[in-house]
N, C-alpha and C positions, 0 to 999 in steps of 0.2 A: 546318256544316251544319244546320238544324233536323231533320233527321230522328233526328239525336242526342240532342235534346232529351230530359230526364227530368224526374220529380217527384223533387226530392233528398229530402224529408220521407219519402213513403212508401217511399222505397225503402231507406234509413237504417234506419228502422223492422223493414221487412221483413228485413234483414240481421242487424241485432242479434237480434231474434226467432229467425231461424233458426238462427244462430249460437249463442244459449244451447241451444238444443233439441240440437243437433248435440253440442256438449261435453258438456252436463252429462247429458243423458236418453239419447242413442242412444249415446256412447262411455263415460258413466259416471264421466268426469271433473271435476274442480272447475273448474281453472285454464287459462286460455290463457297462449301463450309468443310473444312476438314479437321477431324480429329488428329493430330499429329504426335505421334507416340516416341520418336526416335526410333524406330524399327524400320525395316524395310520396307514392306507394304505400304505404309502410310507415305513414307519419303517419296516414293515412286507415284501415288496418287497424288501428291502435293505437285511434284513437278509436271505431271500432265495437266491438272488443273490451271496451273500456271499458264500452261502454253497454250491452252483451250480459252480461258477465259481471261487471261493477262493479271498481272501481280497486283491491280489496284482491284479487280473483283475476284480476288482470292481472299477468304479470310480463315485463319489457322488457328487452332486451340490446342493448348498443352494440358491435359487433365491428369497428373501424375497423381499418386497416391502414395501411403508409407511404403508400399514393395516399388517402387519405382526406381529404380538406381538413379545416382546422379548423371552417371554418362548416359544414358538414353536422355535425359533434359538437354545436357552439352549439346548432344547430336541434333536434337531436333532444332536448338536455337542454332547450330552452323548451318543447316539446311535453309532455315530461315532467311540468314544472312546472303546464303549463295544465291537464294532466287530473289533477294532484295523486295521482299514483301513488306511494304509499309508498316511503319511500328504502329500505326493504330488498327491494323488489319490483323493484329494477333494478340493474344494473351494467354496467363498462364492463371488456371483456377485450380489449385488442389481440391480434391474431391474428399479426402480423410476425413473432415470433420461432418460432411454431408453422410455420406456411409455412418460414421459413429452415431450420429442422430436415427437416421432412419431403424439402425439396427436398436435403440435404445427403445423406439417405439413399438418395433414388431417382433423383436427377440433375433437374437444369434441362433446360429445353428452350428455350420460348420466351414472351411474356408472356400469350398466351391459355391456354398451359397451366398458366401461374402464376396467371393469374384465374382458370380452373375449379376449382385446389386450392383457393383463397381461398374462394370459394364453397362446396366440398365440407367443407373445415374449421369454415366457419361454421355448416352443419348439423350435424354431428357434435356442436359445443358444444351449439346450440340444443335436438337432441332429447337430449342429457344433461340440461341444465337441466328441460325438461320431464317426465323420468322423475322428478326430484329432487322437483318442484313439483306430482307426480300432474295434468299438463296434456297438453294438445295443442300442437303448432307449428301456430300460426296464420300461414298463409302469405300473402304480400303481392303476388303476382303478379296483373297486370290482364289483361284479355280480348286486348287489340291484343297483348300479350307473348307469351301462350300461342299466339294463331294465328300468330304472327310465329315463334314457336320461339326467341324472345329470351332465354332464361335457360341456367341448366346443369344438365343433366339430372343427377340424385341431387345436385345443389347447391341453388342457392335453389327449384329444384322438389321438393326433397325434403320434403315438408310434409306435414301431415294434413286440413287442410281450406283452402280458397280463397275468403273470403268475397267478394272482388272480382272475382273473377275471371270474371264476367258482365257486368263494368262495362270498356267502351273506357277507354282513358289518356284521352283528352278528357272521357269523363264522370266519372271518377273525380275531375280537377280540377275540376268543378261541385260535386262532394260537399264537396271540400276548402273551398271557398269558402263552400258553406252552413255547414260545421262551423265557419266563423272559424278555421280552420289559420294559423297563422302567414304571410305574405304570401310572405316570401322563400323558404318551403318550395315555396310554389305555384308560383312565378314562377323556379324555379331548372331550368334544361334538366334533364331525365333522365338518370340515369348510372348503373351499378351500380359504377362507381368501381373498376374492376379493374386499372387502371393510370392513371398522371397523365394529364388531359385529356381521357379517355374521356366522351363522349356518347354516347345512344341515338341520335338522329335524324343526327349525323354518322356513324355506324357505317351506320344504315338509309338514310342519302342522301337522307330526304323527312322533311318535316314530319308528326307524328303527327295533324294536324288533317286532311290529308291523306290519311295512311294509314287511320284510321281510317273516313272517309269510304269508301275501297276496300273495305274488309275489310266493312264492313256491307252496302254496295250486292251485292258478290258473293257472300257466306256467308248471308245474311239476306233479302234481296230478290232474290236469284238472276240477276242482271242478266248479262249476259255481258261479258267486258272491251270488246269495242267500245261498248256500251252506257253502260258506266260512263265511259270515254273523252270519251263525247259529253255525259253529263249534267253533268260533272264541270268538263269542257273543259281535259282536262289529257292530254299526250301518251301513246300507248297503252302506249309501252316502261315506262312509269313503273307503268300499271296492270300490266302482265305480269311487273315485279318483283316488286311484293306478292303478287300472286298464285302467283305462283311459289316465293316462300320459302315460304308457308304448306305448299304441295306437296311441296316438298324437306323440312319440318322432323317432317312426320307421325311419323315415329319416334320423337321426343321425346315426343309427348303421348300414346302407348300404352306400356300395360305390355309388359314382355317378352312376345315372342311364345313361345308353346308349340306344338309341333310334333306334330299330331294322330295319336295313334296307337292309343288305347281308345274304347271306346263315347262316352266324356264326359271330355274333358279339361278341363284347368285353363287355358281360353282363352276364347275367343269364344262359345262354348256353354255356358260357367259364369257365366251373369247371372242369378243367383236376385234377385227384388226382395227390397230393404234388408228390408221388414218379414218375411220370411220365415226371416231370420238368428237 
């Protein structure tokens, strides 16, 4: 849909400038640390981080598991080469043995529990590396995933900053094309790779093109579900499936609720402007 068109050059320049300020001026850190999966979002995020901080201040970690396809690792390595990230600034750490060890201690359950465990182990590693490198964890989530709650709480959502969190998945793809990211990365089906054969659109049961149009019209244009159904010429139940998912995952986008007892508790009434800190 043309209402999701963007000015790629201006957005990239803005995101790079904003990220540089956030990491080095606001947080007083030197470096950015990215978990690179070989997928679309993490590739775009790595490119923006390099543009913002420089390749010498960008650290990249590949954290595959037994469910990571070989081509994802190949694609991640191709991007590292394209960005000319120094050899000492990237590393591959297979998390399978760590996941198995944790499951031995706490017990197995199902593939979703194991997938969440993988995401949280990755965040432990990436935050540890950020501490070593005096950096921030640069998150890779996009606006579509955030609105849908399609992430693991305290896993891939456990980051310091989300530079592409204001871009829908389809817009991230446009940015990737502008940046000349390898075509195989752009065209591969989005997937967290938490188990073999997993794809985002397969789980969500709709294409991101349609999902993004629904999200935009409902939450930015404030159209009713019925109006969206008419504009997009799509079944009303599909529209409701998307909007209901946003409602049901609201808790994942909020900080833990603090029940109010005092005059000013750490919660919704504790929102000073950042400049006051």
